[in-house]
C-alpha positions as CSV (number, residue, x, y, z in Angstrom):
1,M,4.5,-142.9,24.2
2,L,7.5,-142.3,25.8
3,T,8.7,-140.2,21.8
4,I,5.2,-138.1,22.6
5,F,6.3,-137.7,26.4
6,S,9.8,-136.5,25.1
7,F,8.5,-134.0,22.5
8,G,6.0,-132.7,24.9
9,F,9.4,-131.8,27.6
10,A,11.5,-130.4,24.7
11,F,8.8,-128.4,23.6
12,L,8.4,-127.2,26.9
13,Y,11.8,-126.7,28.1
14,V,14.1,-126.2,25.1
15,P,12.9,-122.4,23.9
16,I,13.5,-122.2,28.1
17,F,17.3,-123.5,27.7
18,L,18.4,-121.0,24.6
19,L,16.1,-118.1,26.8
20,V,18.9,-118.9,29.8
21,V,22.1,-119.6,27.5
22,Y,21.3,-116.2,24.8
23,S,20.5,-114.5,28.1
24,F,24.5,-114.8,27.9
25,N,25.0,-113.4,24.6
26,D,27.5,-110.5,24.4
27,S,25.8,-109.3,20.5
28,R,22.8,-107.2,20.8
29,L,21.4,-109.3,18.4
30,I,19.0,-112.0,20.7
31,S,19.1,-114.4,18.0
32,V,23.0,-114.4,16.6
33,W,25.9,-115.4,19.1
34,G,28.4,-112.7,19.5
35,G,30.4,-114.6,22.9
36,F,30.5,-115.0,25.9
37,S,29.3,-112.3,27.8
38,T,27.3,-111.2,31.4
39,R,27.0,-107.3,30.4
40,W,23.5,-107.8,29.7
41,Y,23.2,-108.7,33.4
42,T,25.2,-105.5,34.6
43,A,22.4,-103.0,32.2
44,L,19.6,-104.7,34.0
45,F,20.7,-104.2,37.5
46,E,21.8,-100.2,36.1
47,D,18.0,-99.9,34.8
48,E,15.8,-98.3,37.2
49,Q,12.2,-99.3,35.6
50,I,13.0,-102.6,35.9
51,I,14.5,-102.5,39.6
52,D,11.0,-100.3,41.1
53,A,9.0,-103.1,38.9
54,A,10.6,-105.6,40.4
55,L,10.5,-104.7,43.9
56,L,6.4,-103.2,43.4
57,S,5.2,-106.5,42.0
58,L,8.0,-108.7,44.9
59,Q,6.3,-106.5,47.5
60,V,2.5,-106.6,45.8
61,A,2.7,-110.7,45.6
62,A,3.9,-111.6,48.7
63,T,1.0,-108.9,50.6
64,S,-1.6,-110.3,48.3
65,A,0.1,-113.9,48.6
66,T,-0.1,-113.6,52.5
67,F,-3.8,-112.4,53.2
68,A,-5.4,-114.3,50.3
69,T,-4.0,-117.4,52.4
70,I,-5.5,-116.5,55.4
71,F,-8.8,-115.7,53.7
72,G,-8.7,-119.0,51.4
73,T,-8.3,-121.0,54.4
74,L,-11.2,-119.9,56.2
75,A,-13.3,-120.1,53.0
76,G,-11.9,-123.9,52.8
77,L,-12.7,-124.5,56.6
78,A,-16.4,-123.0,55.9
79,L,-16.7,-125.2,53.3
80,T,-15.9,-128.4,55.1
81,R,-16.4,-128.2,58.4
82,M,-19.7,-125.6,58.1
83,A,-21.8,-127.2,55.4
84,N,-25.1,-126.9,56.3
85,F,-25.0,-122.9,56.9
86,R,-27.5,-120.9,55.1
87,G,-26.5,-120.0,51.9
88,R,-23.2,-122.4,51.3
89,L,-24.6,-122.0,47.8
90,F,-24.3,-118.7,46.8
91,F,-21.0,-118.5,49.1
92,T,-19.1,-121.8,47.0
93,G,-20.2,-119.8,43.7
94,I,-19.0,-116.5,44.4
95,L,-15.6,-117.8,45.8
96,A,-15.1,-120.1,42.5
97,A,-16.0,-117.4,40.6
98,P,-13.0,-115.4,40.2
99,L,-11.5,-119.1,38.5
100,V,-13.8,-119.0,35.5
101,M,-14.1,-115.5,35.0
102,P,-12.2,-114.6,32.7
103,E,-9.4,-112.0,33.7
104,V,-10.3,-108.7,31.5
105,I,-13.7,-108.7,32.9
106,T,-12.5,-109.2,36.2
107,G,-10.2,-106.0,35.6
108,L,-12.7,-104.2,34.3
109,S,-15.1,-104.9,37.7
110,L,-12.5,-104.4,39.5
111,L,-11.9,-100.4,38.3
112,L,-15.4,-99.6,38.2
113,L,-15.7,-100.7,41.6
114,F,-12.6,-98.4,42.5
115,V,-14.0,-95.6,40.3
116,S,-17.4,-96.0,42.4
117,L,-15.6,-96.1,45.4
118,Q,-13.3,-93.2,44.8
119,E,-16.5,-90.9,43.9
120,L,-18.8,-92.7,46.4
121,I,-16.1,-92.7,49.5
122,G,-13.0,-90.9,48.3
123,W,-11.4,-93.9,48.7
124,P,-8.8,-94.3,46.9
125,G,-7.7,-92.0,46.1
126,S,-5.7,-93.0,43.4
127,R,-4.9,-96.2,42.2
128,G,-1.3,-97.9,42.8
129,A,0.3,-100.7,44.8
130,M,-2.3,-101.0,47.3
131,T,-5.3,-101.4,45.1
132,I,-3.5,-104.7,42.6
133,I,-3.1,-105.8,46.5
134,I,-7.2,-106.3,46.7
135,A,-7.5,-107.5,43.4
136,H,-4.7,-109.6,43.5
137,I,-6.0,-111.4,47.1
138,T,-9.5,-111.5,45.0
139,F,-8.4,-113.6,42.4
140,S,-5.8,-115.7,44.1
141,M,-7.7,-116.2,47.5
142,A,-10.3,-118.9,45.5
143,Y,-7.0,-120.8,44.6
144,V,-5.8,-121.4,48.2
145,A,-9.3,-122.1,49.2
146,V,-9.8,-125.0,46.7
147,I,-6.5,-126.0,48.1
148,V,-7.0,-125.9,51.8
149,Q,-10.5,-127.0,51.2
150,S,-9.0,-130.4,49.3
151,R,-6.9,-131.0,51.9
152,M,-9.5,-130.8,55.1
153,L,-11.7,-133.2,52.9
154,T,-8.8,-135.5,52.8
155,M,-7.9,-135.3,56.5
156,N,-8.4,-137.8,59.1
157,R,-10.5,-136.0,61.9
158,S,-10.2,-138.7,64.9
159,L,-7.0,-137.0,65.8
160,E,-8.9,-133.9,66.6
161,E,-11.8,-135.7,68.2
162,A,-9.0,-137.8,70.4
163,A,-7.6,-134.2,71.5
164,M,-10.7,-132.4,72.4
165,D,-11.9,-136.3,74.0
166,L,-8.8,-135.3,76.3
167,G,-10.5,-131.7,77.2
168,G,-8.4,-129.7,74.3
169,R,-10.8,-126.7,73.5
170,P,-11.4,-125.8,69.9
171,F,-9.5,-123.2,69.1
172,R,-6.4,-124.4,70.9
173,V,-7.4,-128.2,68.9
174,F,-7.1,-126.2,65.0
175,V,-4.1,-124.4,66.4
176,D,-1.6,-128.1,67.7
177,I,-3.8,-130.6,65.8
178,T,-5.6,-129.0,61.9
179,L,-3.1,-126.5,61.6
180,P,0.1,-128.3,61.0
181,I,-1.8,-131.1,58.8
182,I,-3.1,-128.4,56.4
183,S,0.4,-125.9,56.9
184,P,1.2,-127.9,53.4
185,A,-2.1,-127.4,51.4
186,M,-1.7,-123.9,53.2
187,L,2.3,-123.7,52.0
188,S,1.0,-124.5,48.9
189,G,-1.9,-122.3,48.0
190,W,0.8,-119.7,49.5
191,L,3.6,-119.7,46.6
192,L,0.5,-120.3,44.7
193,A,-1.0,-117.3,44.8
194,F,2.6,-116.0,45.1
195,T,2.9,-117.2,41.4
196,L,-0.8,-115.8,40.1
197,S,0.3,-112.4,41.1
198,L,4.0,-111.9,40.1
199,D,2.8,-113.4,36.6
200,D,0.0,-111.4,36.1
201,L,-0.5,-108.1,33.6
202,V,-4.8,-108.2,32.3
203,I,-5.9,-107.8,36.0
204,A,-2.6,-105.5,37.1
205,S,-3.6,-103.0,34.2
206,F,-6.4,-102.6,35.4
207,A,-6.5,-102.0,38.7
208,S,-2.9,-100.1,38.7
209,G,-2.5,-95.9,38.0
210,A,0.5,-93.4,37.0
211,G,3.9,-94.5,38.7
212,S,2.6,-98.6,39.2
213,N,3.8,-100.7,36.9
214,T,4.3,-104.0,37.5
215,L,7.5,-106.0,36.4
216,P,5.0,-108.1,33.9
217,M,3.6,-104.5,32.6
218,V,7.5,-102.9,32.6
219,I,8.8,-106.6,30.6
220,F,5.3,-106.1,28.1
221,S,6.1,-103.0,27.0
222,K,9.3,-103.6,26.3
223,V,8.6,-106.0,24.4
224,K,6.4,-104.8,22.3
225,L,9.1,-103.0,20.7
226,G,10.8,-106.1,20.1
227,V,13.0,-108.6,22.9
228,T,16.4,-106.8,23.6
229,P,18.8,-109.1,25.7
230,D,18.3,-107.4,29.0
231,I,15.2,-109.0,28.5
232,N,16.9,-112.6,28.6
233,A,18.7,-111.7,31.8
234,L,15.6,-110.9,33.3
235,A,13.9,-113.9,32.4
236,T,16.7,-116.3,33.4
237,L,16.7,-114.3,37.7
238,I,13.1,-115.1,37.3
239,I,13.8,-118.5,36.8
240,L,16.3,-118.7,39.2
241,V,14.1,-117.8,42.2
242,V,11.7,-119.3,41.7
243,S,13.3,-122.8,40.8
244,I,15.0,-122.2,44.6
245,G,11.5,-121.2,46.1
246,I,10.9,-124.7,44.8
247,A,13.9,-126.1,46.1
248,I,12.8,-124.5,49.7
249,A,8.9,-125.2,49.8
250,G,9.3,-129.2,48.5
251,W,12.4,-129.0,51.7
252,I,9.8,-127.4,53.7
253,M,6.8,-130.0,52.9
254,F,9.1,-133.1,52.4
255,K,10.3,-132.0,56.2
256,Q,6.7,-131.8,57.2
257,N,5.2,-135.2,55.9
258,K,8.3,-137.1,57.4
259,S,7.2,-135.3,60.8
260,L,3.9,-136.0,60.4
261,S,4.3,-140.0,59.3
262,Q,6.3,-140.6,61.8
263,Q,4.3,-139.2,64.1
264,N,1.0,-141.2,63.3
265,T,3.5,-144.1,63.4
């Protein structure tokens, strides 16, 4: 069993390790080691197309993740606190649809929606960052809703009931009691939505227009012509940023869980 797990982890992480190593390769050939060098990192930061695409992707990912977290949290609250409202089954179905729908179908349907809206009301005037953000909110909020709903179902409601017995109004109880308890789930949902948006290629290709290429789109266009060492450098930087983000999020969630456990005891 240990051998199987070791082989599985090696299969996943050895290629990533080799990618990081060869990002410092001096040779133009990615499969031939030509000595240690940081020349490709310098070339990467001088590539305006990569920089513009990276900034656009970060802007789209941060904005869409924020709105997806807000809408997904509200949806998760509705599913757990309003269990018997009319149309719950239909609402659950349309909320879960992006989880199982192929990305090609989602992207094509959103493209047809934007084109139809442009013909009917003149908006959007052109496809760009705004349409990509809307598309990413559409599918990523479903993931946030599932995470928040799972946290709400396992939440002990005795704290909320005690706060209401002491005279707390529902909104105040939500802000002071419920929100801190579900905040780790909201943070996890935000990180997942951010990652999904940053990694998306198919839906962004349908929702984008001329001059609004995200980072995955630029990388895909470059890889079709052959992988170059600057792509290895870019991938290494992405791995570094993601690792730092995971470490920070883990530390925040650890501190919050520790604080909540101390309050409960």
